C-alpha positions in Angstrom: 306.2 166.3 -46.6 303.3 166.8 -49.0 302.7 163.1 -49.3 302.5 162.9 -45.5 300.0 165.7 -45.3 297.8 164.1 -48.1 298.1 160.8 -46.2 296.9 162.3 -42.9 294.1 164.2 -44.7 293.0 161.0 -46.4 292.9 159.1 -43.1 290.9 161.9 -41.5 288.3 161.8 -44.4 288.0 158.0 -44.1 287.6 158.2 -40.3 285.0 160.9 -40.7 283.0 158.8 -43.2 283.2 155.8 -41.0 282.1 157.8 -38.0 279.1 159.2 -40.0 278.3 155.7 -41.1 278.5 154.4 -37.5 276.4 157.3 -36.2 273.9 156.8 -38.9 273.9 153.1 -38.1 273.3 153.9 -34.4 270.4 156.2 -35.3 268.9 153.5 -37.5 269.3 150.9 -34.7 267.8 153.3 -32.1 264.8 154.0 -34.5 264.4 150.3 -35.0 264.4 149.6 -31.3 261.9 152.5 -30.7 259.6 151.1 -33.5 259.8 147.6 -31.9 258.9 149.0 -28.5 256.0 150.9 -29.9 254.7 147.8 -31.7 255.0 145.9 -28.4 253.1 148.6 -26.6 250.3 148.6 -29.1 250.1 144.9 -28.9 249.8 145.1 -25.1 247.1 147.7 -25.4 245.3 145.5 -27.9 245.5 142.7 -25.3 244.0 145.0 -22.7 241.2 146.0 -25.1 240.4 142.3 -25.9 240.2 141.4 -22.2 238.1 144.5 -21.4 235.6 143.6 -24.2 235.4 140.0 -23.1 234.7 140.9 -19.5 232.0 143.4 -20.6 230.2 140.8 -22.7 230.7 137.6 -20.9 231.2 138.2 -17.1 228.5 136.6 -15.0 227.0 139.9 -14.0 227.0 143.3 -15.7 229.9 145.6 -14.7 230.1 149.3 -15.5 232.9 150.5 -17.7 233.8 153.0 -15.1 234.4 150.3 -12.4 236.4 148.2 -14.8 238.7 151.1 -15.9 239.2 152.2 -12.3 240.0 148.6 -11.2 242.5 148.3 -14.1 244.2 151.6 -13.1 244.3 150.5 -9.5 245.9 147.2 -10.4 248.5 148.9 -12.6 249.5 151.3 -9.8 249.4 148.9 -6.9 251.6 146.5 -8.8 254.5 149.1 -8.7 254.8 149.4 -4.9 252.6 149.4 -1.8 252.3 153.2 -1.8 251.3 154.0 -5.4 247.6 153.9 -5.8 244.5 155.3 -7.6 242.2 157.7 -5.8 238.7 158.1 -7.1 236.9 161.4 -6.7 235.6 160.6 -3.2 238.9 159.2 -1.9 240.8 162.2 -3.4 238.4 164.6 -1.6 238.9 162.8 1.7 242.6 162.8 1.3 242.6 166.6 0.7 240.6 167.1 3.9 243.2 165.2 5.9 246.2 167.0 4.4 244.8 170.5 4.4 244.0 170.2 8.1 240.5 171.6 7.9 237.0 170.8 6.6 233.5 172.1 6.5 231.7 170.7 9.5 230.3 171.2 13.0 233.3 170.9 15.3 232.5 167.9 17.5 234.4 164.7 18.4 231.9 161.9 18.2 231.6 158.1 18.8 228.8 155.6 18.3 226.9 154.2 21.3 223.7 152.1 21.3 223.2 153.0 17.7 223.2 156.7 18.3 225.9 159.4 17.9 227.4 160.4 21.2 229.2 163.7 21.5 232.6 163.1 23.1 233.5 166.7 23.1 232.7 169.9 21.3 235.8 171.6 19.9 236.4 175.2 21.3 235.2 178.1 19.2 233.4 176.0 16.6 229.7 176.0 15.4 228.8 173.1 17.7 230.5 174.7 20.7 228.7 178.0 20.1 225.4 176.2 19.5 225.6 174.8 23.1 226.3 171.1 22.4 227.7 169.4 25.4 229.8 166.3 26.1 227.5 163.3 26.7 224.7 164.6 24.3 223.2 162.0 22.0 222.3 163.0 18.4 219.2 161.0 17.4 218.3 162.6 14.0 220.1 164.5 11.3 217.8 166.8 9.4 214.9 164.7 10.6 216.5 161.4 9.4 217.1 158.8 12.1 220.7 158.1 13.0 220.0 154.5 14.0 221.0 152.2 11.3 223.9 154.4 10.0 227.5 153.6 10.6 229.7 156.2 12.3 231.4 157.1 9.0 228.1 157.5 7.2 226.8 159.8 10.0 230.0 161.9 10.0 229.8 162.3 6.2 226.2 163.6 6.6 227.3 166.1 9.3 230.2 167.4 7.1 229.3 169.7 4.2 229.7 173.1 2.6 230.6 176.0 4.8 227.6 178.2 5.5 225.0 175.4 5.1 222.7 174.6 8.0 221.9 171.2 9.5 219.3 170.4 12.1 220.3 168.1 14.9 217.9 166.4 17.3 219.5 166.1 20.7 218.8 163.8 23.6 220.3 165.1 26.8 220.0 163.5 30.2 217.2 165.0 32.2 215.6 166.8 29.3 213.2 166.0 26.5 214.3 165.8 22.9 215.1 169.2 21.3 216.4 170.5 18.0 219.5 172.5 17.4 220.3 174.2 14.1 224.0 174.5 13.5 225.6 176.3 10.6 228.7 174.5 9.2 232.0 176.3 9.5 235.6 175.6 8.7 236.9 173.1 11.3 240.7 172.8 11.9 242.1 169.3 12.4 244.3 169.4 15.5 247.4 167.3 14.7 249.5 168.8 17.5 248.7 168.5 21.2 250.8 169.4 24.3 250.9 169.2 28.1 253.4 169.8 30.8 254.9 166.8 32.6 255.8 167.5 36.2 256.8 171.2 36.4 259.7 171.3 34.1 259.2 169.2 30.9 257.1 169.9 27.9 255.3 167.0 26.0 254.2 167.4 22.4 252.3 164.8 20.5 252.1 165.1 16.7 249.5 162.6 15.3 250.1 163.4 11.6 251.6 166.0 9.3 249.0 168.2 7.7 249.2 171.8 6.4 248.5 173.1 9.9 251.1 171.1 11.8 254.0 173.6 11.6 251.7 176.4 13.0 250.3 174.1 15.6 253.8 173.1 16.8 254.9 176.8 17.3 251.7 177.5 19.2 252.0 174.5 21.5 255.7 175.2 22.3 254.8 178.8 23.1 252.1 177.6 25.5 254.6 175.2 27.2 257.3 177.9 27.6 254.7 180.4 29.0 253.5 177.8 31.5 256.8 176.5 32.7 258.9 179.6 32.4 262.5 179.4 33.4 262.1 175.9 34.8 261.8 174.5 31.2 264.4 171.8 31.1 263.5 169.7 28.0 261.0 168.5 25.5 259.5 165.1 24.6 258.3 164.9 21.0 256.0 161.9 20.6 255.8 160.6 17.0 254.6 157.1 17.9 252.0 155.7 15.5 252.3 158.8 13.3 251.7 157.6 9.7 253.3 160.7 8.1 251.8 163.2 5.7 253.2 166.2 3.9 257.0 166.4 3.2 257.1 170.2 3.6 255.6 169.9 7.1 258.2 167.3 8.1 260.9 169.7 6.9 259.3 172.6 8.9 259.0 170.6 12.1 262.7 169.5 11.8 263.7 173.1 11.1 262.0 174.2 14.3 264.7 172.4 16.3 267.8 172.9 14.1 270.0 175.9 13.6 271.7 174.8 10.3 272.5 171.9 8.1 270.7 169.6 5.7 267.3 168.2 6.9 266.6 165.7 4.1 267.4 165.1 0.4 265.2 163.5 -2.3 266.6 161.6 -5.3 264.3 161.0 -8.3 264.7 159.0 -11.5 266.2 162.0 -13.2 269.2 163.7 -11.6 268.0 167.2 -12.4 265.0 166.5 -10.1 267.2 165.8 -7.0 266.5 168.2 -4.1 268.1 169.1 -0.8 266.4 171.0 2.0 268.4 172.9 4.6 267.6 174.3 8.1 267.4 178.0 8.8 268.7 179.6 12.0 266.3 179.5 15.0 265.6 176.8 17.5 262.2 177.1 19.2 263.5 175.3 22.4 266.7 177.4 22.5 268.9 174.3 22.7 267.1 172.4 25.4 267.5 168.6 25.3 264.9 166.7 23.3 263.8 163.1 23.3 261.9 161.8 20.3 259.6 158.8 20.8 259.1 156.4 17.9 257.8 152.9 17.2 256.8 150.6 14.4 253.9 152.9 13.5 256.1 155.9 12.9 256.4 156.2 9.1 257.4 158.5 6.3 257.4 162.2 7.5 257.8 161.0 11.1 261.0 159.2 10.1 262.3 162.3 8.2 262.0 164.3 11.5 263.5 161.5 13.7 266.3 160.8 11.1 267.2 164.5 10.8 267.4 165.2 14.6 269.3 162.0 15.1 271.9 162.7 12.4 272.5 166.2 13.8 272.7 164.8 17.3 270.0 167.3 18.3 267.8 164.7 20.0 267.9 161.3 21.6 265.6 158.8 19.7 263.9 156.4 22.1 261.5 153.6 21.6 261.5 150.9 18.9 262.5 150.7 15.2 260.3 152.8 12.9 258.2 151.6 10.0 260.8 152.0 7.2 259.1 154.0 4.5 261.8 156.0 2.7 259.9 157.0 -0.4 258.1 160.1 -1.6 254.7 160.1 -3.2 253.4 162.8 -5.5 249.6 163.4 -5.9 248.8 163.9 -9.6 245.2 165.1 -10.3 243.4 163.3 -13.2 240.9 165.8 -14.8 237.9 165.4 -12.5 238.5 161.6 -12.2 240.3 161.7 -8.9 244.0 161.5 -8.7 246.9 159.1 -8.7 249.4 158.7 -5.9 252.7 157.9 -7.5 256.1 157.1 -5.9 258.5 159.6 -7.5 261.5 159.7 -5.3 263.5 158.2 -2.4 264.5 160.4 0.6 267.8 160.3 2.5 268.7 161.6 6.0 271.4 164.3 6.3 274.1 161.6 6.6 273.0 160.1 3.3 271.4 157.0 4.7 268.2 155.6 3.3 265.7 154.2 5.8 263.7 152.3 3.2 262.8 148.9 4.6 265.2 149.2 7.6 263.6 152.2 9.4 265.2 154.5 12.0 266.9 152.6 14.7 266.5 154.3 18.1 269.5 155.4 20.1 267.9 153.8 23.2 265.6 150.8 22.5 262.7 150.7 24.9 259.9 148.3 24.2 256.4 148.8 25.6 256.0 147.3 29.1 253.9 147.5 32.2 255.2 149.1 35.3 254.3 147.4 38.6 255.2 148.5 42.1 256.8 145.7 44.1 256.2 145.9 47.8 259.6 145.4 49.6 258.0 144.0 52.7 258.9 145.0 56.3 262.6 145.7 56.6 264.6 146.8 59.6 266.3 150.1 59.2 269.1 151.8 61.2 266.6 153.9 63.1 264.9 150.7 64.4 268.0 149.4 66.1 268.2 149.7 69.9 270.6 152.5 70.9 271.0 153.8 67.3 272.5 157.3 67.1 270.1 160.0 66.2 270.7 162.4 63.2 271.8 165.8 64.4 270.4 167.6 61.3 267.0 169.1 62.2 265.9 169.2 58.5 266.4 165.5 58.2 264.2 164.9 61.3 261.5 167.1 59.7 261.9 165.1 56.5 261.6 161.8 58.4 258.5 163.1 60.1 256.9 164.1 56.8 257.8 160.7 55.3 256.2 158.9 58.2 253.1 161.1 57.9 253.0 160.3 54.2 253.2 156.6 54.9 250.2 157.0 57.3 248.3 158.9 54.6 249.0 156.2 52.1 247.7 153.6 54.5 244.5 155.6 55.1 244.1 156.0 51.3 244.4 152.2 50.8 241.8 151.6 53.5 239.5 154.2 52.1 239.9 154.5 48.3 237.0 156.9 48.0 239.0 159.6 49.7 241.3 159.8 46.6 240.2 162.0 43.7 239.1 159.4 41.0 239.7 161.6 38.0 243.3 162.5 39.1 244.0 158.9 39.9 242.9 157.8 36.4 245.0 160.5 34.8 248.1 159.5 36.8 247.4 155.8 36.1 247.3 156.3 32.3 250.6 158.2 32.4 252.3 155.7 34.6 251.3 152.9 32.3 253.2 154.4 29.4 256.6 152.9 30.1 258.3 154.5 27.1 257.1 157.9 28.2 258.3 157.3 31.7 261.8 156.3 30.5 261.9 159.5 28.3 261.0 161.6 31.3 263.7 159.9 33.5 266.3 160.4 30.7 265.5 164.1 30.3 265.7 164.8 34.0 268.9 162.8 34.2 270.5 164.8 31.4 269.3 168.1 33.0 270.7 167.1 36.4 274.0 166.1 34.9 274.3 169.3 33.0 273.6 171.4 36.1 276.3 169.5 38.1 278.9 170.1 35.4 278.1 173.9 35.5 278.5 173.9 39.3 
């Protein structure tokens, strides 16, 4: 028995020694690999230094060190994927303006016409609006400097600035001589959410991008729609076409606005401990009304998060064409007064666990853009035109027929005399009717609403 115990103890000691030797060997191998990798890294950095010095000394024209370094960083990041990039100080500033949803400026929508800045529209309750600028005004000078010769972006940059600073605008208004207006720059919100009522029962909301103000804008516009429609509110169209995306937290907030519970999106990083899941909280702003989401090939990133979440939860019908297919998350990392880097740090997944990277969100109902044309049926004989046809004994129908005939006469008069039709209303109706995808969405919502009512009856 003692021999057996000594034998087992001896084997244990030998195994322990061998294990330590193996562990020590693994450590040595790991250290050796680390040393080789470090040497390789230093060799590559030396190569970069050699190329950098050769370009500085031998390139055909002189190039600043700053430009060379920024170009090298740009090349390194863009080689990773299409969405990782370097942002110099100016680009970083512009990016923050877009995502924060506000900037220091005047509050006018402008365009360039005949070399001058034309005011398209002053934004309500902004410095430009309070200063009396009107749609159709031309800005000829900025602080005494001629606008002619500047690009639109250059002119816009000059009009933007620090809040509280004054700028003198020289205005040319039809029927008046040139006059100066001094405007004090203020904080101007970027409106990413717009709404209107279609018909008398359907709300339409357009989200152009996802900035820090999008969630608040959505709540405000839905409240306006509900107040205007009242109890007739039967459904909502959420238009995300050509929306390039934006902030992840805003996409989550917009999705949460229509969901009562469940996962909205999950992100998976290189390290498992950095994985995240985001869930909806109780509260649906539309109170369960049917929703149609419009998407197309320009709907990317945050737009796809919203469409994917509502589709997986069967909360909305997705209509249009396949989305862009950007299923990655970028993190903005500031670089000590040298701008920032936009780095892809995670992939995102819809509630069902699918990744839309490359493939996009496939709509439930595919509707490609198309033009709607009215085809005249030609003159047809109807029952009422036949000799001896029975008359309808329902007075209401007779009244309806009379109204229809009166309407036909009015249409004929309108065709003969187009000037009798309100031009602005005609243009508005024409632009809506040309949006085939929107018309299909409206028809779908009204069909769903009608079907639901008949089931209840």
